[in-house]
C-alpha positions as CSV (number, residue, x, y, z in Angstrom):
1,X,138.5,-45.3,-157.0
2,X,139.3,-44.2,-160.5
3,X,141.8,-46.2,-162.5
4,X,144.2,-43.3,-163.1
5,X,144.0,-40.8,-160.2
6,X,145.1,-37.4,-161.4
7,X,147.0,-36.8,-158.2
8,X,149.5,-39.7,-158.9
9,X,152.2,-39.2,-161.5
10,X,155.3,-41.2,-162.5
11,X,158.7,-40.0,-163.4
12,X,161.3,-42.4,-164.8
13,X,164.3,-42.9,-162.4
14,X,167.2,-40.6,-163.3
15,X,170.7,-40.1,-161.8
16,X,169.3,-37.0,-159.9
17,X,166.9,-39.3,-158.0
18,X,169.6,-41.6,-156.7
19,X,170.4,-39.5,-153.5
20,X,166.7,-39.4,-152.6
21,X,166.2,-43.1,-153.3
22,X,169.2,-43.9,-151.1
23,X,167.8,-41.8,-148.3
24,X,164.4,-43.6,-148.6
25,X,166.0,-47.0,-148.8
26,X,167.8,-46.1,-145.5
27,X,164.6,-45.4,-143.7
28,X,163.8,-48.2,-141.2
29,X,160.4,-48.9,-142.6
30,X,161.9,-49.5,-146.1
31,X,165.2,-51.1,-145.1
32,X,163.4,-53.8,-143.0
33,X,161.9,-55.3,-146.2
34,X,164.2,-54.2,-148.9
35,X,167.6,-54.8,-147.3
36,X,170.9,-53.0,-147.5
37,X,170.3,-49.5,-149.0
38,X,173.6,-49.4,-151.0
39,X,173.0,-52.8,-152.5
40,X,169.4,-52.1,-153.4
41,X,170.2,-48.7,-154.9
42,X,172.8,-50.4,-157.1
43,X,170.2,-53.0,-158.2
44,X,167.7,-50.2,-159.0
45,X,170.4,-48.2,-160.9
46,X,171.7,-51.2,-162.8
47,X,168.2,-52.7,-163.5
48,X,167.0,-49.4,-164.9
49,X,170.2,-48.8,-167.0
50,X,170.0,-52.3,-168.5
51,X,166.3,-52.2,-169.2
52,X,165.6,-55.1,-166.8
53,X,163.2,-53.0,-164.8
54,X,161.1,-49.9,-165.5
55,X,161.7,-47.8,-162.4
56,X,159.8,-44.7,-161.5
57,X,159.6,-42.2,-158.7
58,X,156.0,-41.6,-158.1
59,X,154.5,-38.4,-156.9
60,X,151.3,-37.9,-155.1
61,X,149.8,-34.4,-155.5
62,X,153.1,-33.2,-156.9
63,X,155.3,-34.4,-154.1
64,X,157.8,-37.3,-154.5
65,X,156.4,-40.1,-152.4
66,X,157.9,-43.4,-153.4
67,X,159.5,-45.8,-155.8
68,X,157.7,-48.3,-158.1
69,X,159.1,-50.7,-160.7
70,X,157.8,-53.2,-163.2
71,X,159.8,-56.2,-164.1
72,X,159.4,-59.6,-165.8
73,X,159.5,-62.3,-163.1
74,X,159.7,-65.2,-165.5
75,X,163.1,-63.9,-166.7
76,X,164.8,-64.4,-163.3
77,X,166.1,-67.8,-162.3
78,X,166.4,-66.6,-158.7
79,X,162.6,-66.4,-158.6
80,X,161.6,-70.1,-159.0
81,X,158.0,-69.3,-158.1
82,X,157.8,-67.2,-161.3
83,X,158.9,-70.0,-163.8
84,X,155.3,-70.8,-164.8
85,X,154.3,-67.2,-165.3
86,X,153.7,-66.0,-168.9
87,X,156.5,-63.7,-170.3
88,X,154.0,-60.9,-170.6
89,X,153.1,-61.0,-166.9
90,X,154.8,-58.0,-165.2
91,X,155.8,-58.0,-161.5
92,X,155.6,-54.9,-159.5
93,X,157.7,-53.7,-156.5
94,X,156.9,-50.5,-154.5
95,X,157.9,-48.6,-151.4
96,X,156.8,-45.4,-149.8
97,X,159.8,-43.2,-149.1
98,X,158.9,-40.5,-146.5
99,X,157.9,-42.2,-143.2
100,X,155.2,-39.6,-142.7
101,X,153.5,-40.8,-145.9
102,X,153.0,-44.4,-144.7
103,X,149.6,-45.6,-143.5
104,X,147.8,-43.0,-145.6
105,X,146.6,-45.2,-148.5
106,X,149.1,-43.8,-151.0
107,X,150.6,-47.2,-151.9
108,X,147.2,-48.5,-153.0
109,X,146.6,-45.3,-154.9
110,X,149.9,-45.5,-156.7
111,X,149.5,-49.2,-157.4
112,X,146.1,-48.6,-159.0
113,X,147.5,-45.8,-161.2
114,X,150.5,-47.9,-162.1
115,X,148.3,-51.0,-162.8
116,X,146.2,-48.9,-165.2
117,X,149.4,-48.1,-167.2
118,X,150.4,-51.7,-167.3
119,X,147.0,-52.9,-168.4
120,X,146.8,-50.2,-171.1
121,X,150.1,-51.6,-172.4
122,X,148.6,-55.0,-172.8
123,X,149.2,-56.9,-169.5
124,X,146.4,-59.2,-168.6
125,X,147.7,-59.9,-165.1
126,X,150.1,-58.3,-162.7
127,X,151.9,-60.0,-159.8
128,X,153.5,-58.8,-156.6
129,X,155.5,-60.8,-154.1
130,X,155.6,-59.3,-150.6
131,X,157.2,-61.0,-147.6
132,X,154.3,-62.7,-145.9
133,X,155.2,-61.0,-142.7
134,X,154.9,-57.5,-144.1
135,X,151.3,-57.0,-143.1
136,X,151.2,-53.3,-144.1
137,X,152.3,-54.1,-147.6
138,X,149.8,-57.0,-147.9
139,X,147.0,-54.8,-146.7
140,X,148.0,-52.0,-149.1
141,X,148.2,-54.5,-152.0
142,X,144.8,-55.9,-151.1
143,X,143.3,-52.4,-151.0
144,X,144.6,-51.9,-154.6
145,X,142.8,-55.1,-155.7
146,X,145.5,-57.7,-155.5
147,X,144.5,-61.2,-154.2
148,X,146.7,-64.1,-153.0
149,X,147.2,-66.9,-155.4
150,X,150.0,-68.8,-153.6
151,X,153.1,-68.7,-151.5
152,X,156.7,-69.5,-151.8
153,X,158.8,-70.7,-148.9
154,X,162.6,-70.8,-149.1
155,X,165.7,-70.0,-146.9
156,X,164.9,-66.3,-147.1
157,X,161.4,-66.8,-145.7
158,X,157.8,-66.9,-146.8
159,X,156.7,-64.9,-149.8
160,X,153.0,-64.3,-150.5
161,X,152.2,-64.3,-154.2
162,X,149.4,-61.9,-155.1
163,X,147.9,-61.0,-158.5
164,X,145.6,-58.4,-160.1
165,X,143.9,-59.4,-163.2
166,X,142.8,-56.9,-165.8
167,X,139.2,-58.2,-165.8
168,X,138.9,-57.6,-162.0
169,X,140.6,-54.3,-162.2
170,X,138.2,-53.0,-164.9
171,X,135.2,-54.1,-162.8
172,X,136.2,-52.0,-159.9
């Protein structure tokens, strides 16, 4: 799989995307793992506006397909598992919006293309933190090259910690 598939593109989140993002966040397959759509949309909007996250709508073959963001986990006290990460280690979050696009490999495709951008910008390692019970996400992240490096258990559940190192990415 090429590092930057031509069929995947990224568009920075703008106000005009918010209704679409809300609709996607309201889909059962997204809401199950992301939570309340209104709360999550506000977090996306505020995080992007404040520069705390770099959020993008990603397109596959020209069609809006999902949301992906990069953030710096070590800057968040509410993520105690991240306290030992280097400040230049980005975290990534992703969801596929349209239900008919799930299970088609587009998450892995988008993650590889996004990882290529992050590595080109100097990252040596990228982390992602799915709920351990979200088997579809874990499978997609594994297809993209992420491997487990630990887990975090707290009152909200079990989080699987996964990483993709630039050296491994460049080998594949």
